[in-house]
Biopython code that builds the backbone (N, CA, C, O; Angstrom):
import numpy as np
from Bio.PDB.StructureBuilder import StructureBuilder

atoms = [
    (1, "MET", "N", (123.944, 100.091, 113.376)),
    (1, "MET", "CA", (123.112, 100.377, 114.760)),
    (1, "MET", "C", (122.892, 98.933, 115.101)),
    (1, "MET", "O", (122.720, 98.153, 114.164)),
    (2, "LYS", "N", (122.873, 98.384, 116.611)),
    (2, "LYS", "CA", (121.826, 97.559, 116.943)),
    (2, "LYS", "C", (120.746, 97.857, 117.215)),
    (2, "LYS", "O", (120.416, 98.854, 117.858)),
    (3, "PRO", "N", (119.821, 96.767, 116.614)),
    (3, "PRO", "CA", (118.010, 97.158, 117.024)),
    (3, "PRO", "C", (117.763, 97.938, 118.544)),
    (3, "PRO", "O", (117.072, 98.943, 118.709)),
    (4, "GLU", "N", (118.416, 97.295, 119.452)),
    (4, "GLU", "CA", (117.716, 97.957, 120.872)),
    (4, "GLU", "C", (118.926, 99.519, 120.857)),
    (4, "GLU", "O", (119.043, 99.878, 122.029)),
    (5, "THR", "N", (119.355, 99.989, 120.374)),
    (5, "THR", "CA", (120.167, 100.830, 120.270)),
    (5, "THR", "C", (119.307, 101.994, 119.372)),
    (5, "THR", "O", (119.723, 103.153, 119.372)),
    (6, "LEU", "N", (118.227, 101.665, 118.697)),
    (6, "LEU", "CA", (117.829, 102.470, 117.588)),
    (6, "LEU", "C", (116.464, 103.468, 118.192)),
    (6, "LEU", "O", (115.595, 103.011, 118.935)),
    (7, "SER", "N", (116.497, 104.708, 117.763)),
    (7, "SER", "CA", (115.152, 105.231, 118.505)),
    (7, "SER", "C", (113.980, 104.433, 118.043)),
    (7, "SER", "O", (114.189, 103.451, 117.331)),
    (8, "PHE", "N", (112.545, 104.827, 118.444)),
    (8, "PHE", "CA", (111.608, 104.448, 117.791)),
    (8, "PHE", "C", (111.454, 104.864, 116.566)),
    (8, "PHE", "O", (111.283, 104.064, 115.645)),
    (9, "PHE", "N", (111.500, 106.375, 116.359)),
    (9, "PHE", "CA", (111.377, 106.816, 115.098)),
    (9, "PHE", "C", (112.167, 105.966, 114.210)),
    (9, "PHE", "O", (111.469, 105.679, 113.238)),
    (10, "ASP", "N", (113.321, 105.447, 114.135)),
    (10, "ASP", "CA", (114.601, 104.619, 113.214)),
    (10, "ASP", "C", (113.616, 103.144, 113.739)),
    (10, "ASP", "O", (113.159, 103.013, 112.603)),
    (11, "LYS", "N", (113.181, 102.381, 114.247)),
    (11, "LYS", "CA", (112.589, 101.349, 113.874)),
    (11, "LYS", "C", (111.513, 101.377, 113.363)),
    (11, "LYS", "O", (111.254, 100.404, 112.655)),
    (12, "VAL", "N", (110.589, 102.319, 113.474)),
    (12, "VAL", "CA", (109.307, 102.652, 112.426)),
    (12, "VAL", "C", (109.903, 102.677, 110.741)),
    (12, "VAL", "O", (109.597, 101.965, 109.785)),
    (13, "TYR", "N", (110.850, 103.791, 110.862)),
    (13, "TYR", "CA", (111.420, 103.786, 109.386)),
    (13, "TYR", "C", (111.919, 102.175, 108.683)),
    (13, "TYR", "O", (111.589, 101.822, 107.551)),
    (14, "GLN", "N", (112.586, 101.522, 109.428)),
    (14, "GLN", "CA", (112.765, 100.103, 108.617)),
    (14, "GLN", "C", (111.767, 99.138, 108.819)),
    (14, "GLN", "O", (112.032, 97.959, 108.580)),
    (15, "VAL", "N", (110.509, 99.510, 109.280)),
    (15, "VAL", "CA", (109.350, 98.376, 108.968)),
    (15, "VAL", "C", (108.665, 98.830, 107.672)),
    (15, "VAL", "O", (107.947, 98.223, 106.878)),
    (16, "ALA", "N", (109.256, 100.481, 107.728)),
    (16, "ALA", "CA", (108.098, 101.179, 106.567)),
    (16, "ALA", "C", (109.007, 101.142, 105.246)),
    (16, "ALA", "O", (108.517, 101.680, 104.253)),
    (17, "ARG", "N", (110.051, 100.667, 105.150)),
    (17, "ARG", "CA", (111.364, 100.612, 104.608)),
    (17, "ARG", "C", (110.692, 98.953, 103.789)),
    (17, "ARG", "O", (110.759, 98.372, 102.706)),
    (18, "GLN", "N", (110.278, 98.832, 104.693)),
    (18, "GLN", "CA", (109.871, 96.818, 103.807)),
    (18, "GLN", "C", (108.323, 96.921, 103.414)),
    (18, "GLN", "O", (107.762, 95.979, 102.855)),
    (19, "ILE", "N", (107.640, 98.150, 103.743)),
    (19, "ILE", "CA", (106.339, 97.489, 102.653)),
    (19, "ILE", "C", (106.306, 97.871, 101.269)),
    (19, "ILE", "O", (106.543, 98.942, 100.708)),
    (20, "PRO", "N", (105.890, 96.530, 100.773)),
    (20, "PRO", "CA", (105.956, 96.414, 99.156)),
    (20, "PRO", "C", (105.694, 97.617, 98.209)),
    (20, "PRO", "O", (104.608, 98.172, 98.379)),
    (21, "TYR", "N", (106.334, 98.010, 97.443)),
    (21, "TYR", "CA", (105.332, 98.755, 96.146)),
    (21, "TYR", "C", (104.035, 98.076, 95.620)),
    (21, "TYR", "O", (103.614, 96.968, 95.287)),
    (22, "GLY", "N", (103.581, 99.574, 95.755)),
    (22, "GLY", "CA", (101.409, 99.023, 95.409)),
    (22, "GLY", "C", (100.835, 98.609, 96.944)),
    (22, "GLY", "O", (99.641, 98.650, 97.243)),
    (23, "LYS", "N", (101.571, 98.333, 97.561)),
    (23, "LYS", "CA", (100.902, 98.333, 99.146)),
    (23, "LYS", "C", (100.716, 99.522, 100.487)),
    (23, "LYS", "O", (101.058, 100.693, 100.650)),
    (24, "VAL", "N", (100.143, 98.718, 101.122)),
    (24, "VAL", "CA", (100.161, 100.196, 102.354)),
    (24, "VAL", "C", (99.754, 99.209, 103.455)),
    (24, "VAL", "O", (99.118, 98.156, 103.420)),
    (25, "THR", "N", (100.382, 99.962, 104.525)),
    (25, "THR", "CA", (99.521, 99.456, 106.010)),
    (25, "THR", "C", (99.366, 100.461, 106.836)),
    (25, "THR", "O", (99.763, 101.568, 106.471)),
    (26, "SER", "N", (98.822, 100.315, 107.991)),
    (26, "SER", "CA", (98.226, 101.355, 108.910)),
    (26, "SER", "C", (99.644, 101.882, 109.928)),
    (26, "SER", "O", (100.723, 101.291, 109.883)),
    (27, "TYR", "N", (99.388, 103.037, 110.780)),
    (27, "TYR", "CA", (100.396, 103.425, 111.434)),
    (27, "TYR", "C", (100.098, 102.271, 112.708)),
    (27, "TYR", "O", (101.019, 101.834, 113.398)),
    (28, "GLY", "N", (98.794, 101.902, 112.873)),
    (28, "GLY", "CA", (98.820, 101.165, 114.118)),
    (28, "GLY", "C", (99.535, 99.619, 113.793)),
    (28, "GLY", "O", (100.122, 98.959, 114.650)),
    (29, "ALA", "N", (99.389, 99.295, 112.675)),
    (29, "ALA", "CA", (100.017, 97.791, 112.381)),
    (29, "ALA", "C", (101.414, 97.702, 112.550)),
    (29, "ALA", "O", (101.983, 96.673, 112.915)),
    (30, "ILE", "N", (102.097, 99.009, 112.229)),
    (30, "ILE", "CA", (103.508, 99.398, 112.374)),
    (30, "ILE", "C", (103.893, 99.200, 113.935)),
    (30, "ILE", "O", (104.856, 98.546, 114.336)),
    (31, "ALA", "N", (103.003, 99.858, 114.696)),
    (31, "ALA", "CA", (102.956, 100.182, 116.368)),
    (31, "ALA", "C", (103.038, 98.913, 117.005)),
    (31, "ALA", "O", (103.785, 98.484, 117.884)),
    (32, "THR", "N", (101.762, 98.228, 116.130)),
    (32, "THR", "CA", (101.322, 96.791, 116.985)),
    (32, "THR", "C", (102.857, 95.999, 116.676)),
    (32, "THR", "O", (103.469, 95.616, 117.673)),
    (33, "TYR", "N", (103.383, 95.792, 115.513)),
    (33, "TYR", "CA", (104.409, 94.959, 115.124)),
    (33, "TYR", "C", (105.644, 95.553, 116.099)),
    (33, "TYR", "O", (106.396, 94.600, 116.297)),
    (34, "LEU", "N", (106.077, 96.571, 116.684)),
    (34, "LEU", "CA", (106.758, 97.045, 117.284)),
    (34, "LEU", "C", (106.778, 96.931, 118.531)),
    (34, "LEU", "O", (107.725, 97.107, 119.297)),
    (35, "GLY", "N", (105.280, 96.506, 118.841)),
    (35, "GLY", "CA", (105.488, 96.541, 120.555)),
    (35, "GLY", "C", (104.807, 97.182, 121.238)),
    (35, "GLY", "O", (104.668, 97.019, 122.450)),
    (36, "ALA", "N", (104.137, 98.233, 120.377)),
    (36, "ALA", "CA", (103.483, 99.629, 121.181)),
    (36, "ALA", "C", (102.211, 99.617, 120.621)),
    (36, "ALA", "O", (102.091, 100.560, 119.839)),
    (37, "ALA", "N", (101.198, 98.917, 120.707)),
    (37, "ALA", "CA", (100.283, 98.592, 120.135)),
    (37, "ALA", "C", (99.939, 100.240, 120.654)),
    (37, "ALA", "O", (100.052, 101.052, 119.736)),
    (38, "LYS", "N", (99.613, 100.713, 121.748)),
    (38, "LYS", "CA", (98.835, 101.828, 121.346)),
    (38, "LYS", "C", (99.470, 103.395, 121.043)),
    (38, "LYS", "O", (98.932, 104.500, 121.108)),
    (39, "SER", "N", (100.725, 103.020, 120.717)),
    (39, "SER", "CA", (101.661, 104.282, 120.087)),
    (39, "SER", "C", (101.348, 104.325, 118.391)),
    (39, "SER", "O", (102.230, 104.399, 117.535)),
    (40, "ALA", "N", (100.077, 104.269, 118.165)),
    (40, "ALA", "CA", (99.871, 104.234, 116.425)),
    (40, "ALA", "C", (100.168, 105.934, 116.101)),
    (40, "ALA", "O", (100.607, 106.149, 114.971)),
    (41, "ARG", "N", (99.956, 107.208, 117.040)),
    (41, "ARG", "CA", (100.179, 108.107, 116.988)),
    (41, "ARG", "C", (101.580, 108.667, 116.422)),
    (41, "ARG", "O", (101.790, 109.343, 115.415)),
    (42, "MET", "N", (102.425, 108.194, 117.341)),
    (42, "MET", "CA", (104.037, 107.783, 117.694)),
    (42, "MET", "C", (104.291, 107.848, 116.294)),
    (42, "MET", "O", (104.884, 108.828, 115.841)),
    (43, "VAL", "N", (103.841, 106.742, 115.414)),
    (43, "VAL", "CA", (104.313, 105.813, 114.228)),
    (43, "VAL", "C", (104.131, 107.784, 113.301)),
    (43, "VAL", "O", (105.053, 108.509, 112.926)),
    (44, "GLY", "N", (102.605, 108.047, 113.229)),
    (44, "GLY", "CA", (102.435, 109.487, 112.612)),
    (44, "GLY", "C", (103.626, 110.742, 112.675)),
    (44, "GLY", "O", (104.110, 111.597, 111.933)),
    (45, "TYR", "N", (103.706, 110.407, 113.616)),
    (45, "TYR", "CA", (105.169, 111.748, 114.087)),
    (45, "TYR", "C", (106.022, 111.455, 113.656)),
    (45, "TYR", "O", (106.814, 112.286, 113.212)),
    (46, "ALA", "N", (106.324, 109.663, 113.572)),
    (46, "ALA", "CA", (107.782, 109.300, 112.680)),
    (46, "ALA", "C", (107.391, 109.460, 111.386)),
    (46, "ALA", "O", (108.367, 109.825, 110.731)),
    (47, "MET", "N", (106.495, 109.364, 110.771)),
    (47, "MET", "CA", (106.168, 109.631, 109.247)),
    (47, "MET", "C", (106.280, 110.837, 108.986)),
    (47, "MET", "O", (106.632, 111.211, 107.867)),
    (48, "ASN", "N", (106.020, 111.619, 109.910)),
    (48, "ASN", "CA", (105.880, 113.306, 109.799)),
    (48, "ASN", "C", (107.616, 113.638, 109.719)),
    (48, "ASN", "O", (107.855, 114.618, 109.012)),
    (49, "ALA", "N", (108.425, 113.203, 110.122)),
    (49, "ALA", "CA", (110.022, 113.279, 110.376)),
    (49, "ALA", "C", (110.469, 112.811, 109.610)),
    (49, "ALA", "O", (111.642, 113.127, 109.413)),
    (50, "SER", "N", (109.806, 111.711, 108.642)),
    (50, "SER", "CA", (110.968, 111.472, 107.452)),
    (50, "SER", "C", (111.349, 111.559, 106.485)),
    (50, "SER", "O", (111.972, 110.694, 105.869)),
    (51, "HIS", "N", (111.031, 112.739, 106.089)),
    (51, "HIS", "CA", (111.570, 113.226, 104.597)),
    (51, "HIS", "C", (112.947, 113.354, 104.432)),
    (51, "HIS", "O", (113.594, 113.791, 105.384)),
    (52, "ASN", "N", (113.316, 113.157, 103.755)),
    (52, "ASN", "CA", (115.117, 112.823, 103.174)),
    (52, "ASN", "C", (115.650, 111.810, 104.203)),
    (52, "ASN", "O", (116.662, 112.093, 104.844)),
    (53, "LYS", "N", (114.851, 110.351, 104.432)),
    (53, "LYS", "CA", (115.425, 109.283, 105.195)),
    (53, "LYS", "C", (115.011, 108.225, 104.159)),
    (53, "LYS", "O", (115.014, 107.133, 104.728)),
    (54, "ASP", "N", (114.668, 108.108, 102.905)),
    (54, "ASP", "CA", (114.201, 107.368, 102.495)),
    (54, "ASP", "C", (113.159, 106.397, 102.652)),
    (54, "ASP", "O", (113.264, 105.200, 102.385)),
    (55, "VAL", "N", (112.081, 107.021, 103.130)),
    (55, "VAL", "CA", (110.816, 106.148, 103.674)),
    (55, "VAL", "C", (110.112, 106.539, 103.267)),
    (55, "VAL", "O", (109.796, 107.714, 103.451)),
    (56, "PRO", "N", (109.316, 105.467, 102.252)),
    (56, "PRO", "CA", (107.950, 105.166, 101.725)),
    (56, "PRO", "C", (106.381, 105.304, 102.552)),
    (56, "PRO", "O", (105.372, 104.603, 102.626)),
    (57, "ALA", "N", (106.972, 107.048, 103.282)),
    (57, "ALA", "CA", (105.665, 107.266, 104.195)),
    (57, "ALA", "C", (104.448, 107.440, 103.567)),
    (57, "ALA", "O", (103.406, 107.637, 104.191)),
    (58, "HIS", "N", (104.566, 107.345, 101.727)),
    (58, "HIS", "CA", (102.826, 107.546, 101.510)),
    (58, "HIS", "C", (102.424, 106.127, 101.353)),
    (58, "HIS", "O", (101.446, 105.893, 100.643)),
    (59, "ARG", "N", (103.011, 105.222, 101.885)),
    (59, "ARG", "CA", (102.245, 103.695, 102.160)),
    (59, "ARG", "C", (101.739, 103.754, 103.210)),
    (59, "ARG", "O", (101.281, 102.649, 103.502)),
    (60, "VAL", "N", (101.514, 104.732, 104.216)),
    (60, "VAL", "CA", (101.363, 104.460, 105.477)),
    (60, "VAL", "C", (100.056, 105.298, 105.793)),
    (60, "VAL", "O", (100.050, 106.479, 106.141)),
    (61, "VAL", "N", (98.947, 104.482, 105.613)),
    (61, "VAL", "CA", (97.799, 105.048, 106.212)),
    (61, "VAL", "C", (96.687, 105.167, 107.080)),
    (61, "VAL", "O", (97.748, 105.728, 106.807)),
    (62, "ASN", "N", (95.855, 105.237, 107.713)),
    (62, "ASN", "CA", (94.800, 105.663, 108.956)),
    (62, "ASN", "C", (94.567, 103.870, 108.688)),
    (62, "ASN", "O", (95.245, 103.251, 107.868)),
    (63, "LYS", "N", (93.409, 103.180, 109.612)),
    (63, "LYS", "CA", (93.160, 101.945, 109.749)),
    (63, "LYS", "C", (92.185, 101.589, 108.977)),
    (63, "LYS", "O", (91.816, 100.446, 108.708)),
    (64, "LYS", "N", (91.473, 103.299, 108.367)),
    (64, "LYS", "CA", (90.606, 103.132, 107.732)),
    (64, "LYS", "C", (90.794, 103.236, 105.934)),
    (64, "LYS", "O", (89.920, 103.181, 105.069)),
    (65, "GLY", "N", (91.989, 103.372, 105.828)),
    (65, "GLY", "CA", (92.673, 103.565, 104.388)),
    (65, "GLY", "C", (92.524, 104.903, 104.229)),
    (65, "GLY", "O", (92.513, 105.020, 103.003)),
    (66, "LEU", "N", (92.361, 106.350, 104.851)),
    (66, "LEU", "CA", (92.568, 107.297, 104.756)),
    (66, "LEU", "C", (93.633, 107.904, 104.653)),
    (66, "LEU", "O", (94.278, 107.633, 105.665)),
    (67, "LEU", "N", (94.222, 108.604, 103.983)),
    (67, "LEU", "CA", (95.316, 109.377, 103.965)),
    (67, "LEU", "C", (95.386, 110.286, 104.737)),
    (67, "LEU", "O", (95.272, 111.386, 104.198)),
    (68, "THR", "N", (95.560, 110.293, 106.017)),
    (68, "THR", "CA", (95.777, 111.426, 106.531)),
    (68, "THR", "C", (97.042, 112.169, 106.901)),
    (68, "THR", "O", (97.235, 113.310, 107.321)),
    (69, "GLY", "N", (97.655, 111.394, 106.678)),
    (69, "GLY", "CA", (99.255, 112.400, 106.355)),
    (69, "GLY", "C", (99.099, 112.702, 105.168)),
    (69, "GLY", "O", (99.865, 111.945, 104.571)),
    (70, "LYS", "N", (98.675, 113.229, 104.559)),
    (70, "LYS", "CA", (98.975, 114.139, 103.062)),
    (70, "LYS", "C", (99.269, 115.420, 103.017)),
    (70, "LYS", "O", (99.854, 116.061, 102.144)),
    (71, "HIS", "N", (98.777, 115.774, 104.119)),
    (71, "HIS", "CA", (99.092, 117.375, 104.344)),
    (71, "HIS", "C", (100.935, 117.576, 105.049)),
    (71, "HIS", "O", (101.584, 118.599, 105.269)),
    (72, "HIS", "N", (101.151, 116.667, 105.158)),
    (72, "HIS", "CA", (102.641, 116.675, 105.571)),
    (72, "HIS", "C", (103.839, 115.947, 104.368)),
    (72, "HIS", "O", (104.910, 115.374, 104.568)),
    (73, "PHE", "N", (103.061, 116.291, 103.026)),
    (73, "PHE", "CA", (103.934, 116.389, 101.601)),
    (73, "PHE", "C", (103.433, 117.015, 100.989)),
    (73, "PHE", "O", (102.239, 117.311, 101.009)),
    (74, "ASP", "N", (104.665, 117.528, 99.957)),
    (74, "ASP", "CA", (104.430, 118.707, 99.331)),
    (74, "ASP", "C", (103.910, 118.260, 98.380)),
    (74, "ASP", "O", (103.890, 117.188, 97.776)),
    (75, "GLY", "N", (103.270, 119.681, 98.273)),
    (75, "GLY", "CA", (101.904, 119.670, 96.898)),
    (75, "GLY", "C", (100.567, 119.330, 97.277)),
    (75, "GLY", "O", (100.280, 118.384, 98.011)),
    (76, "THR", "N", (100.023, 119.866, 96.925)),
    (76, "THR", "CA", (98.531, 119.442, 97.043)),
    (76, "THR", "C", (97.958, 117.895, 97.064)),
    (76, "THR", "O", (97.128, 117.527, 97.895)),
    (77, "ASN", "N", (98.523, 117.013, 96.013)),
    (77, "ASN", "CA", (97.968, 115.662, 96.195)),
    (77, "ASN", "C", (99.282, 114.700, 95.942)),
    (77, "ASN", "O", (99.293, 113.601, 95.386)),
    (78, "LEU", "N", (100.138, 115.264, 96.382)),
    (78, "LEU", "CA", (101.529, 114.138, 96.193)),
    (78, "LEU", "C", (101.291, 113.190, 96.720)),
    (78, "LEU", "O", (101.377, 112.237, 95.945)),
    (79, "MET", "N", (100.814, 112.722, 98.422)),
    (79, "MET", "CA", (100.613, 111.267, 98.354)),
    (79, "MET", "C", (99.393, 110.519, 98.038)),
    (79, "MET", "O", (99.125, 109.478, 98.638)),
    (80, "GLN", "N", (98.921, 110.825, 97.460)),
    (80, "GLN", "CA", (97.567, 110.359, 96.586)),
    (80, "GLN", "C", (98.740, 109.874, 95.046)),
    (80, "GLN", "O", (99.065, 108.760, 94.636)),
    (81, "GLN", "N", (99.054, 111.083, 94.612)),
    (81, "GLN", "CA", (100.364, 110.996, 93.284)),
    (81, "GLN", "C", (100.947, 109.637, 93.328)),
    (81, "GLN", "O", (100.814, 108.870, 92.374)),
    (82, "LEU", "N", (101.782, 109.216, 94.729)),
    (82, "LEU", "CA", (102.552, 108.438, 94.573)),
    (82, "LEU", "C", (101.631, 107.123, 94.889)),
    (82, "LEU", "O", (102.028, 106.084, 94.363)),
    (83, "LEU", "N", (101.069, 107.087, 95.266)),
    (83, "LEU", "CA", (100.385, 105.958, 95.420)),
    (83, "LEU", "C", (99.765, 105.590, 94.233)),
    (83, "LEU", "O", (99.911, 104.397, 93.968)),
    (84, "GLU", "N", (98.941, 106.418, 93.213)),
    (84, "GLU", "CA", (98.425, 106.069, 92.095)),
    (84, "GLU", "C", (99.656, 105.909, 91.462)),
    (84, "GLU", "O", (99.473, 105.139, 90.519)),
    (85, "SER", "N", (100.827, 106.262, 91.519)),
    (85, "SER", "CA", (101.748, 105.683, 90.193)),
    (85, "SER", "C", (102.218, 104.259, 90.738)),
    (85, "SER", "O", (102.714, 103.536, 89.874)),
    (86, "GLU", "N", (102.154, 103.798, 91.873)),
    (86, "GLU", "CA", (102.405, 102.539, 91.789)),
    (86, "GLU", "C", (101.025, 101.566, 91.779)),
    (86, "GLU", "O", (101.011, 100.587, 92.524)),
    (87, "GLY", "N", (100.006, 101.824, 91.020)),
    (87, "GLY", "CA", (98.917, 100.996, 91.056)),
    (87, "GLY", "C", (97.727, 100.934, 91.875)),
    (87, "GLY", "O", (96.827, 100.114, 91.693)),
    (88, "VAL", "N", (97.740, 101.973, 92.943)),
    (88, "VAL", "CA", (97.348, 101.916, 94.174)),
    (88, "VAL", "C", (95.852, 102.855, 94.030)),
    (88, "VAL", "O", (96.285, 104.007, 94.036)),
    (89, "LYS", "N", (94.390, 102.941, 93.911)),
    (89, "LYS", "CA", (93.269, 103.234, 93.607)),
    (89, "LYS", "C", (92.849, 104.092, 94.693)),
    (89, "LYS", "O", (92.655, 103.494, 95.752)),
    (90, "VAL", "N", (92.655, 105.370, 94.701)),
    (90, "VAL", "CA", (92.424, 106.333, 95.515)),
    (90, "VAL", "C", (91.038, 107.291, 95.234)),
    (90, "VAL", "O", (90.902, 107.906, 94.177)),
    (91, "VAL", "N", (90.394, 107.314, 95.937)),
    (91, "VAL", "CA", (89.030, 107.862, 95.673)),
    (91, "VAL", "C", (88.580, 109.118, 97.024)),
    (91, "VAL", "O", (88.392, 108.469, 98.053)),
    (92, "ASN", "N", (88.465, 109.943, 97.165)),
    (92, "ASN", "CA", (88.436, 111.262, 97.965)),
    (92, "ASN", "C", (89.066, 110.800, 99.347)),
    (92, "ASN", "O", (88.555, 110.717, 100.463)),
    (93, "ASN", "N", (90.435, 110.508, 98.865)),
    (93, "ASN", "CA", (91.183, 110.541, 100.071)),
    (93, "ASN", "C", (91.484, 109.118, 100.647)),
    (93, "ASN", "O", (92.327, 108.768, 101.472)),
    (94, "GLN", "N", (90.464, 108.343, 99.907)),
    (94, "GLN", "CA", (90.219, 107.052, 100.548)),
    (94, "GLN", "C", (90.996, 105.814, 99.561)),
    (94, "GLN", "O", (90.668, 105.470, 98.426)),
    (95, "ILE", "N", (92.010, 105.341, 100.320)),
    (95, "ILE", "CA", (92.383, 103.744, 99.456)),
    (95, "ILE", "C", (90.819, 103.025, 98.932)),
    (95, "ILE", "O", (89.706, 103.182, 99.434)),
    (96, "GLN", "N", (91.229, 102.203, 97.746)),
    (96, "GLN", "CA", (89.630, 101.324, 97.651)),
    (96, "GLN", "C", (90.719, 99.928, 97.724)),
    (96, "GLN", "O", (91.939, 99.912, 97.885)),
    (97, "ASN", "N", (89.926, 99.008, 97.573)),
    (97, "ASN", "CA", (90.232, 97.931, 97.725)),
    (97, "ASN", "C", (91.340, 97.821, 98.974)),
    (97, "ASN", "O", (92.311, 97.092, 98.770)),
    (98, "LEU", "N", (91.243, 98.470, 100.177)),
    (98, "LEU", "CA", (92.210, 98.412, 101.374)),
    (98, "LEU", "C", (92.610, 96.341, 101.506)),
    (98, "LEU", "O", (93.707, 95.784, 101.556)),
    (99, "LYS", "N", (91.772, 95.980, 101.514)),
    (99, "LYS", "CA", (92.454, 94.756, 102.062)),
    (99, "LYS", "C", (93.183, 93.672, 101.175)),
    (99, "LYS", "O", (93.923, 92.722, 101.434)),
    (100, "SER", "N", (92.464, 94.419, 99.587)),
    (100, "SER", "CA", (93.927, 93.451, 98.894)),
    (100, "SER", "C", (94.968, 94.172, 98.705)),
    (100, "SER", "O", (95.826, 93.598, 98.036)),
    (101, "ILE", "N", (95.335, 95.668, 99.184)),
    (101, "ILE", "CA", (96.685, 95.633, 99.386)),
    (101, "ILE", "C", (97.557, 95.954, 100.490)),
    (101, "ILE", "O", (98.713, 96.352, 100.635)),
    (102, "TYR", "N", (96.344, 95.558, 101.383)),
    (102, "TYR", "CA", (97.133, 95.861, 102.839)),
    (102, "TYR", "C", (98.061, 94.989, 103.308)),
    (102, "TYR", "O", (97.918, 93.772, 103.421)),
    (103, "TRP", "N", (99.136, 95.721, 103.611)),
    (103, "TRP", "CA", (100.364, 94.778, 103.875)),
    (103, "TRP", "C", (100.095, 94.830, 105.410)),
    (103, "TRP", "O", (99.364, 95.674, 105.929)),
    (104, "ASP", "N", (100.904, 93.629, 106.241)),
    (104, "ASP", "CA", (100.668, 93.158, 107.372)),
    (104, "ASP", "C", (102.014, 93.172, 108.439)),
    (104, "ASP", "O", (102.212, 92.018, 108.818)),
    (105, "PRO", "N", (102.907, 94.048, 108.981)),
    (105, "PRO", "CA", (104.140, 93.319, 109.055)),
    (105, "PRO", "C", (104.163, 92.376, 110.194)),
    (105, "PRO", "O", (105.170, 91.716, 110.452)),
    (106, "SER", "N", (103.128, 92.304, 110.845)),
    (106, "SER", "CA", (103.625, 91.596, 111.465)),
    (106, "SER", "C", (103.318, 89.997, 111.183)),
    (106, "SER", "O", (103.729, 89.154, 111.981)),
    (107, "GLN", "N", (102.408, 89.548, 109.744)),
    (107, "GLN", "CA", (102.447, 88.732, 108.800)),
    (107, "GLN", "C", (103.786, 88.559, 107.777)),
    (107, "GLN", "O", (104.246, 87.623, 107.122)),
    (108, "GLU", "N", (104.083, 89.682, 107.954)),
    (108, "GLU", "CA", (105.085, 89.506, 106.687)),
    (108, "GLU", "C", (106.914, 89.514, 107.091)),
    (108, "GLU", "O", (107.792, 89.237, 106.273)),
    (109, "LEU", "N", (107.156, 89.916, 108.590)),
    (109, "LEU", "CA", (108.183, 90.051, 108.612)),
    (109, "LEU", "C", (108.953, 89.090, 109.609)),
    (109, "LEU", "O", (110.177, 89.164, 109.716)),
]
sb = StructureBuilder()
sb.init_structure("model")
sb.init_model(0)
sb.init_chain("A")
sb.init_seg("    ")
for serial, (resi, resn, name, xyz) in enumerate(atoms, 1):
    if name == "N":
        sb.init_residue(resn, " ", resi, " ")
    sb.init_atom(name, np.array(xyz, "f"), 0.0, 1.0, " ", f" {name:<3s}", serial, name[0])
structure = sb.get_structure()
């Protein structure tokens, strides 16, 4: 598909698939990158709908590093477990050392 024919959700998924292993980004960073800075919530909706689409939704957190989407993953702590398996430290649903593992698509893509 040509980029102009992709839905907003598909554009979100394209960006999310670029997040490097062991890194995280925010809903707002993806929205801003896509030219829709006020659409962070829509990015969240896209992540919630991303199951079975080969999208690393666990790498998308809120701007403070909170695992706000964790209740959309199967299991009690699956989002945290996936992040920790990539070396990301999480304490009380909060990413530790957020600045050092934060990935900004506008500076990378």
